[in-house]
N, C-alpha and C positions, 0 to 999 in steps of 0.2 A: 447207743444201741442202733445198729444198722438195720434198715428195713429194706429187704430186697423187693424190687418192683419190676414190672414189665409193661410195655406199652400195649394197649388193647387193639389199636389200629395202626396202619402205616401213617406216619406224619411226613409231610412234604413242605419244603420252603416255598414251593410254587403255589401252595394253597393256604397255608397257615400264616397268620400275621401276629405281631406282638400283641399280647393281651388275650388271644384266643385260648379257650379252655381245651384241655386234652384229657383223655381218660386213660387210666392204667389200673393195675391191680397188684396186690401183694403176691409175689411169685413163689414164696416158700413160707411155711409156718415159722413164726417168730417165737422163740422159746425164752422163758425166764424161770429160773429155779426148777427146771425139768417139766414145766407146764407150758402149753401153747397159750400165749397172750394175744397174738394176732394171727388168725388162721390164714392159710394160703387162699387166694381168691377174694380177700377183702378189697372192696373198691377203693380206689385212690383217684385223686384229681391233681391236675397240674396246669401250668400256664406257659404259653410261649413267651419267652423273654426277648429273643431276637430272631428275626427271620428275614432273609434276603434271598430272592431268586437269583439265579445266575445273571450277571450283568453284561452290559455292552462291552465290547472289547475283550470278551472272553473271561471277565472276572468271575470267580467262583461264588456259589451261593453259601449261605450260612443258616444254621438252625440251632437255637439253644432253647431248652425246655427246663422248667423247674417244677419239681413235685411240691405241692402245697399242703395236701392233707389226705388222711385216710378216714373212711367212714366205718367205725367199729360199732355196730349196733346203732344206738342213739348218739354216740359220742363222735365228735369230729376232733381228730388229733392232728395238730399242726406239724408239718414236716419242713425240712430245708434240704435242698439239693440243687444241682445244675448238671444237665446233660447237654453236651455240645456234640453234634453229629460229626464223626470223622475229624475230631478236633475243631469242629465248628466250620469246616471248609468243604465246599462242594467241588466239583470237577473244574479245575483251572484250565481254561481253553485260551488263555491270552497268547500262547505261542501260535495257535491256529489263527487267531485274529491278526497277529503280526504278519504271518506268512500270506494271508489273504490280502492284507493291506499293501504289502509289497507287490503282489501280483496284480491287483485290480484297484488300487488306490483306496480312497476313503471308505468304500463299501466293507472293508475288513472290520471296521468298527461295529458292524451290525452282527457279528458273530457273538452269540451269547454263551456264557459259561453254564455249567450244569447246575441244576437245582439239587438240594440235599434231600434225601429221604431216609427216614428211620423206620425200618420194617416193624410190623406187628410182632410183639413178643420180645423186642429188644430189651435186654436186662439193664437195669440201672439201680442205684442204691441211694437211699435217703436216710437222713438222721432225724430224730425227734427235735423239734424246734425249741422245746422246753422240757423241764422235768415233768414226767407224766406217771401218775400212779396207775397200776393195773391191779385187777382183782386178785391175782395170785400172790401178791406180796403186800406187806404193810408199808413198805418204804417205796418212794418214787424211783422210777428208772430215770437216771440222769442223762441229759443230753451231753454229748462230747463234741468238741470242735473238730 
């Protein structure tokens, strides 16, 4: 079962570090047997897996986030996912660094690549980490790879 999510705030590799918590929410009602089992707006949490600001020599930044759980009333339901911004790569400015290096020597190595930002409201999808029963059915919803 896919759970549609969206980021609550802008996330930036210039600010976030691995292990930092991020907030998101369920962006659309999740239906099962014609009934809403997870309403839109349900809070969700995630974790920064990898974060690197743009580096020296124009190297691009990276940002990867994983959804960890949703809070459905008193229940915490485990999720699994991974979102990498722009395929996990920020703005590559290594060509600028090379041009500056050729023009002014070693100072070109001080050109930094761009940080990665994920805007608020960016959609992502997660899956249930394990079989999870919901009130609208007697059988559990199964997780799928």
